[in-house]
C-alpha positions, 0 to 999 in steps of 0.5 A: 500500500502507499507509503505512510510519508507519501502525502507529507513528502508531496507537500514538501517538494517544490513544484519546479523540481524535476529530473536530477534536481528532484532526485537531489532533493529526495535523496537529502530528505531520505537521509534526514528521515531514516525511518522513511528511507527504511520504509521505502527500502522494505517496500521494494523488498516486498515487491521483489519477494512477490516477483519471486512468488509469482515467478515473474521475470521482471518488475517495472514501476515509477515515472508517468509511464507506469500510471502509478501501478507496479507492473510485472511480466509473468510468463511473457505477459506484462500487467499491472499488479493492482493489488499492490496499490498505487504509488506517486512518482515521488514515492517510487523515486524514493523507493529506488533511491533507498537502495542505491549507493552514493556513487550509483546515485551520482551515475544515475544523475550524470548518465541518466541511466544506471545498471546495477545488481541487487541481492538479499537473503531469502531462507538461507539463499541469495535472491538476485536481481538485475536493476536498471534505473532511468528517466521517463519525462524527468521522473525516475523509473526502474526495471528489475529482472529476476535472476533464476535461483535454479541453474538449468542443465544442458539436458534441461535446456534441450541442448543436443549432446554434440553441441554441449560437448563443443561448449565444454572445455573438456572436449574443445579447448578453444573457440567462440560460443555465441548465445544470441536473442532479443532482450528477455529471451533467456540468454543469461539462463543458457550462459549460466548453464554452460558456465556451470557445466564447465565449472563442474567438469573441468579443473580450470579458471573461468573469468566472468565479466558482466554488467551487472553480475547476475548469477554468482557461481561458486567455484567447484572444480574450476576457479571462478572469478566475477568482474563487474563493469564499472565496479571491478573493471572499466568496460567489457573490452578492458575486462577481456584484455585484462583477463588474458593476464590472469591465466584464464581457460574460459573468458565470459564476456556478458555482451558484445556491445560495440566493435572494440569489444567484438574485436577484443573477443575475436582476438582473445579467442584467436590467442587460444582461449575459449570464450562465451558471449551474447549478442542481440540477434535473432538467428545464426545468420543475423549474428554473422552479418551483425558482427561483420557489419559492425566494422568499416568496409575496409576491415570486414574481410579481415573480421570475416576471416577471423570469425570463420577461424574462431567461431565454434557454436552459435545458438539463437533462442526465443522464449515461446508461449506454450499451450498451457500458458507458460514459456518454452525455449525455442532455439536455432543452433549452428555448429561450425565446421569446414563447410561453414567456415568456407561459407563465411569466408566466401560471403556465402552466408545464405548457404548456412541455413541449409547446412543447419537444416541438414546438420541434425546429426551434428546437433544443428537445427533451424529455429523453424525445425525446433518450433515444428518439433514443439508443435508436433509434440503439442507444446505450442500451437501452429499459430505460435510457431508461425508468429515466432518463426524467422522464415515464415515460408519455411515454417508454413511448409513444415506445418503443412507437411505434418 
């Protein structure tokens, strides 16, 4: 329910305060009123517990866009949780500020956006969330993504054994593995499963560079280091370069966001390491095109050749609604061999799709094949298969042949 100090706070804030000026006022007020700050902090704690209870992937609140409600995404659908009550922009801004450190508040004011991690204990276990605070029409808003407590196995994610073997340091010592998909497609969950497999199977050193750090892996057979961008390291690029001086076997780069990070990841893989990273693309072919297109035309041939040399596996994924109202992983998998390498070097990327179609014995599949399999098993409808397919024409052909 609305905070006890909400009406009093509203009467204190000058109408001319917006944006960073408003945040400064609220921050000072919370420091002068520790009881109110604690109430604000406990409110978000309760909302995050509710997120876990509902198995929601995300919670959003604050600023005009929220319409004073707290929103949650449950099994793919984002709706207001009206039973939590309505909250003014001042109340939600206070709730966000109550969890931030002085340095984080400064970053939010200066950069107008802040990515951070948040954690607390629940029944002896740590609940973790990835937070993003940002401005909407001069008021601060936030999204928190729930980090899964459970780490999935490779079998549980339906990753074929030949592909899991290529992702395992025990089987393949070097190579670049790309996990791709849009925001909210489960890339982090898949990456955590891969890290955990390697952690359990190999006497090795795994360096994870994240922004922010999401799941924290305890060292098992492997020594696992976590380095958070902006806290432990300056950037993904710097973290990857510095990792080379830390005797790593596996380097995990949370995301390839720019050409310099892409070039660095290709370089560290080319130097004889195993690297895992993510990219915001919807298919294996798009991933190859995206990486090459990030560079000026005069550099693209060199990047194309280096990518052909180091790329091992690309797995593109989507979370698809099931018939029973939940979500299921649909994936497209490319396992790179000499034929795929030649296609990349010779700019014949279009040939790669057919290689995936015919590569089932190597663990490969197209997204359309995987969606078709889910449809045949009665997990999703044919309409859902069509909606989520990249190649609608091919998807229609597969369904018509069923």
